Structures are given as C-alpha cells and as structure tokens.
C-alpha positions, 0 to 999 in steps of 0.5 A: 302518471306516476305508477303506484308503488307496489308492496312486497308480500308473501304468496299465500300458501296454496298459491305457492303450491299451485306454482310449484305444481306447475313445475313438477306436475305438468300432466298425469304422467308427471304426478305418476312419475313421482308417486312411483318413485316414492314407492321405489324409495320406501323399499317396496318390492312390488308396485301396483299402479291403477289408471282411468283415462290415461290418469286425467280421472284416477291415478292410484299407486300402491306399494309394500314398502315401509309405510308411514305413521300418521305424524309422518303423513302430515309432514309429508304433505307439507312443502320441502319435507322429505325422508330422503336425505339422511339427518347426518347430510342435511347440515352439509353443503354437499348434501344434494351432491351425495343423494341416492334416492329417486326423490329429495326435494319434498315438493311432489305430494304437496304439489299434487295435493294442491291441484287434485284430490289426493287420498293417502292411506299408509300402514307402518311396518314399525307400528302396524297402524293404518291411517288415511289422509284426504286433501281436496285441492289444498284443503284437509277434507278427511283424517283418520284410521284406515285398514290396509296391509303394510305399505301405502296407497295414494289416490289422485283424482280430478287432476286439475278440476279446479285449474281450468287453465291447466286442464284444458292444455292437457291432451287426450286420454290416449296421449296422457296414457301413452306418456304415463305407460312410458313413465312405468315402463322406464321405472320398471327398467331401471329396477329389475329387482322389483315387481310392477303392475300396471291397469288401465281402465280395468285392463292389465297392460303390464306386469313384471316379476321381481328378481328378473335378469336385466336384459330379460326385463329390458326385452320383456318392456321394449320388445321380445325381439331384442333378445335375439337382436341385441349385443351386451354393453359392459365397460368399466372406467375407473368409478364409472361402469356402463352396462345395458342392451344395444339393438343391432343396427339393422334392428331400428326404428323410425323414431327415437322412442326406444332409447332408455338412459339411466344414471344411477338407477335414475331414468334421464332424457339427457341431450349429452347421452342421446348425442353419444348414442348417435355418434356411436351409431353414426356409421351404421345407421341411416340418418332417419333410423334410430337405435333401440337400446337401454343403457345403465350408467353408475357413477359416484353420486358427487359426479352428477348433479341430479338437482338441475330440474324440478322433474329430475329427468336432466342431469349434469356430469362433472366430467361429460367428456368421459361420460360421452366417450365411455358410451360411444367406446361401450357401443362400438366395442359391444357392437365389434365384439359381439359377433357379425350378425344383423337382424336375421329375420327375412322381411315379413312381407317378402316371406308372406309372398312366398307362402301364399296359398295357391288360389283355385285355377279359373276356368283353363283358357286353351291355346295351341302350343307346338309339339314337344320335342323328345326327352333326354332319354330318347322316350317318345314324347307326349305331344298334347294338342293343347295345355292350360295357360295357368295350372293349379297342379301339374298336368299331363303336359308337365314332365320335369325331364322334358327339354322344352319344358324344363329349360337347361340351367343357365347363368350358373357359376363356372365349374370350380377347379378345385373341390367345392368346400363344405359349408360346415366350416364357415358361418356364412357358408360356400358361394354357389352362385350369383342372382341379378348381379347383386346377390350372392347365394351361399350354402351354409350348414344351417341353411341358405345365406343371401348376401348383398355384395355392394352393402357387405363390401362397402362395410369391409372397405370402411373397416379397412380404412378405419384400420389403416387409419389407427395404425401407425403411418398413412394409409396407402394412397393412389397417386393420380396420373393427372391431378384432378380440379374440383370446383366447390363453394369457397366455404366448402374448400375452407372446410376441406382445407382445414381437414386436409391433414386428417383426410391425408392419413387416409390416402385422400390428399388435397390441395387448395387450388384458388378460392374456389377449387380444391386439387386432388393429388391422390385417392385411397388406394383400396378404393380402386377405381372411382370418380375422385370428384364425386368423392371429394364433393361427398366429403364436403357435404358430410363436413358441412353437414356435421362438421360443428356439431361432432367431435373430430373422431366422429366427423371422420367416421362419417367421411370414411363411410363416404369413402367406403361407398365410393370404393365398394363392389357395385351392384351389377358387377359379375363376381367369380366363385373365388371372389364370392368366397373371398367376400364371405370369408372376409365378412366373417372376420370384420366386425360390424359386417352384419349391416352396411354403413347406412344400417342396412342388413348385408345378409340374411339367412333362411334356415332349413326349417323356414325352407321346409315350411315354404314347401309344406314339409313341416 
C-alpha cells in the first residue's frame, strides 16, 4: 500500500514556542535561571526571588535594573528578540563568539510564556513609566500601565498547567526547590557585587549583600567552615586567569554537589573542568570522596563557545588542554603553597565522648578488696574494707599518691639524652610519646598535636618520590639480590611493559618475563623493605583502572601514591623519640602534609582552650 504524500508546512507559532520551551524550560529551576540571568544582564544591584512549592505554582523575580519600555516589553516576548547583542555585532559572523552577557538567544521569555501564565511589570529608568503585560500559555490576556519602582518584576504561575505530559515528569516540590536553590546559589556566587534574596513559601532561605569579597561570598553560600578549611587559588597564563577557593583535601564530601565552576562569570557544568578537578585531587582524596571548591576562569570571549546548548550550561574551549592544565596546576600549587593544614577540628562524635556529663552513680555494689600498701611517703596506709565499684566522685579510698591506686607510669618514651626542645619553635610541637604504636603525641605551643604516623609518612614518601622523578636523572633504586617474578594477566603485563620506562624513573625497574609474568629487578630505594610483588600487583591495578582515562602525569601520580603506601611506616611500629621528632620536622617542610594520599587527615590538634573545656575550666 503506497503511503500518502506528506506536505511540508510551517508549524504554528504556539507549537514552535512549546518545542523551544522543551529545550529551555525543563523544570521550574530552568525558568528561574533564565529570569535571574536577565535581571543580572539588566544591570541590577539587587535581585529578589520568591518561590512557592519549589516554583511549581509561583516564580517571581524582581530586580532594580534598567527596566523596559512598553514597546520593548512587547518585543521581548517575541522569539529571537534580544538586547544582549550590540547593534555593531549583529551583522558580523563572529557575533556569538564575543558574547559577554549571560543571555543572548532571545528564547527564554516567549518559551516560558507558552507553557505558563507570565506577568511582566517593568519601569524604564529612561522614561519613568511603568507597564504591565500578561501572557497566559501563549495568549495575550492583559496589557496596560502599572505601578512599581524602577526595574522589572516577572511572575511565572501554573508552569506546565496546560501541558500535562510535561507536568507529570516534574519531581516533587521538595526536589524542585533544591534545584532552584542551587541555581540561585550559583548565580549569587558568580556575582558577589550583586545582592540576592530568596524566599520560599514565605520563609527567607538565602540573603547576601552586594559588594562582598569573593571568598566571603563563597563561604556564606557553601559553608562557613570553608573559610578556615580552604586555600586561595590564583593563576595567570597569558589572557587566562583562574581564581577561586579550594577546600583542603580533608574537607570533603561524599557527593560532588559542592563543586562550583564559572567561566567568564557564567555557571557551567563541564566534564572537562570536573575531570581536571578530579585529577588535581587524585592522590589526596579517597575515590569515593569529592572536593569542595569554587573556581572562576576568565578568558577572552572568542576563546570559549557558550552557544553549545540552549541552557547555556555547557561550553567548549578553543584550547581545552590549556584550561585543564591550568586547573590542575592552580589547584596543586595552591594546596602545596598554602600551608600544611588539614581540616583540624576533631570529629564531633569523638569530642562528645569526652564531653559527656557524668551520670549519677547507681546504688554502690560493694566487694572486698585486698589491703592497700603504704604510700610513697611512708604514711600509714588507709585500709577501707570496701570500695564502690563505680564512683561518681572520688571517695575515701581514692588517694592519688597511693601506689596500688595510681600505678607507676608505663610505656613512656625513653628518656632523652639531650634537653627536650621547646615546642614554640615548631608548629607541630615536640614528640612526648606514642599511643597504641600508631599515634604520635606532641606538645605544641598552642595545644596538643596527635599524628597518625602511617598516614603522615605515606604523604612524605609520596612527595619524595615526586621530587625524585621531577629532578634530573632517575630516582635511587634498590636492586634485588634475586629478581622476583610476578605472574599477572597478559593484559596487565602489557600495561606494565608500556609504562616500564616511566616507572624506571622512580626506581621500579621491570622486565617482561613471558606472556603472563613480569620480572622485578629493583624497587625505589626510599621504599625500604616491603613486598615487591604486592607493589607491582597494585601498580598494575592502578594502570588498569586509570590508564586509558587520565593523562600520563595524573596516571603516574596515582601509581606513586600506591608506591608510597607500600613504603611508609606501618601502624604498630614502635618509634623512638628522635624518629618521631624527625617525622614531625619533615611534615612541617613538606607540601600537602596535612592529609595522606587518600584524603584522611594526618594530624589533629586540641588547642589549650579545647582541653580546658574538657575539664570544665572554661
């Protein structure tokens, strides 16, 4: 059966607008983004947003920008009408390559008006006259004078009310509210010179003042703890300038929802940029943790294409390798030069265990005890017949100087042969002992420092390996008396053989030994004693996991982190006082020593004030 011929015809205007709305207005947060961007482009100094039910029933954006005349308002509701492209650029082919405003397509307002009830009120600063225009799902239903201060107010109601196919795909009001809050937060972060207010269902959820410092604006919108747990990023390469706030590796999250990236003041979600962030933190974060940061990249407009998607959240760079390299270098440089900090606040749960109020003692249960021996001062011993098993307060039987009650100190560090150095000269203090053969306890001028010896030494070994690989010549290698053979899958052997030249620079010398085996001739000298076979297997796993997706330098960083883990001081090893102090001094001189290669803190500090609070002195 022959098919009937199909005529080509133009689509009706309302249908065209609804198709465009499907690309521009995916959800309430999408409409809100377009309206707030219009307010920013209008030169507003303050933007106020009101939402109801996450934007499902009401979105209202008010600004104090330049406003619009009545004829401009009518034109703004037509498709592809915009004031964002200067008259001098419209006729040029390169017009879209030099866009500096957030909006430029002229699609947002007509798209929103085709799927909602849209009310625009605006007062032009030039004429001083206010006008109002109402469009209900594509139909003009109101047009006349209005009363409001200079600026513009836009109301969006009943979004997708007559498009049930779209309405049913929207999420709950709570989910839509979360998306809308994220939109306002990102735009407020991009423009610290503008004040923002956000209200939801009558409750003020966000308010920032205009003219704030960038780092203060970021911390206010993300987390106030970021101020004390971050470093500043500032890197310039030619016309490219990268600034921002980067959280310390130990200040991280389980999801990547606190990574904010901006290109020429435009919030973006770009895979290239997110991949660069992962690469920069690769050896400082566990694989299931994510950094907290806000990065602002400024570059010539013609070097980036913002006309990739109608939502304008994706961009393409003319020199993507340069941008990626800048982000990796800028973050690593900031984390290296900032200081040796980690997120220093002790874990809240652990602190609560110290701060629990004493519970009232139950009725004492008495049990006989042997007589107490005489004390150190030869005072006649007190010999109570019974003592309570659990005491709320010290009773008669407690004497701090009685030998059996207060046992002689044990497991202390050996006496120093030289005078103990003062802690004032060293930020991490002076070693006083070791706990559980794992943690070094040091006394600093301003508090008590506890160091995880394995985590700390792991970072030190990694930085030594890096420094050795970055210098001239290969790193020192320790030849094995008898080369060891490691049996692996043929694919793993192929990967190791391909990377053998780079691995040799760090002292790990391998040779192919048949289809499914590798011969280990030497290991990095600084790793000391260890299990060479386990090391090579872990390196092969790293290459398999990351070899095809990362740049050579980033791949080697992960391999070096694996090597460092094998060569570091293990928990459970008893250290002498000189060894502990040597570890502390090297930590003070080593970049990124505040966290291990997996993002955990290497040391924490209890300030004198915190200790006094534990004992009720403050």
